[in-house]
C-alpha positions, 0 to 999 in steps of 0.5 A: 612194664608197659601198661595202661596208664592209670590216669587215661588210655595213653600208654606208659612205661614204668620203670622200678629200681632198675639196674643203675650201671654205675661204672662210666663204660656202662652207662649206656646200658640203663634203661633211661639212657637216652639211647634207650629212650629214643627206642622207646620212643618208636613205640610210645603213643603221642605224649605217653609216660615213662613212670620211674623210680629208683634208690640210685641218687647219682642214676636219678641225676643222671636220668633227669638229663637223659629224659630231657635230652630225648625230648621227655618233659619232666611232669612230676618229679620228687627226691622222696616218694615216702613224703608224697603219698598223692604223686601217684598210684604207686605199686610198691615193689619188694625192693622198694618195701626193702629201701624204705624199712632201711631209711633209703629214700625214693626218687620218682618221677614221671616223663611226658614224650613231647 
């Protein structure tokens, strides 16, 4: 989902609960993989941001590295979005509500193109 950021006019991307592709041979298909992040840089405005959230611990940990490798800075991250209501103007998805009701922590981050 590509849209205008809520805090300004810079272009941003929202990536919510994408497929975690847990098998090693499939990880390059992740929407947060370094290979994909390099593609986003072609149309993301300077200092544009990616808003990312997931329930998957491994995907979140590895995505932190992918963003760093691709030249994004972590503006803000959390291991439990439910405990930080002012983290961002959150748009709750159907998946997020389901996971929250099951007691699964939602991990999230805002990453800015340097």
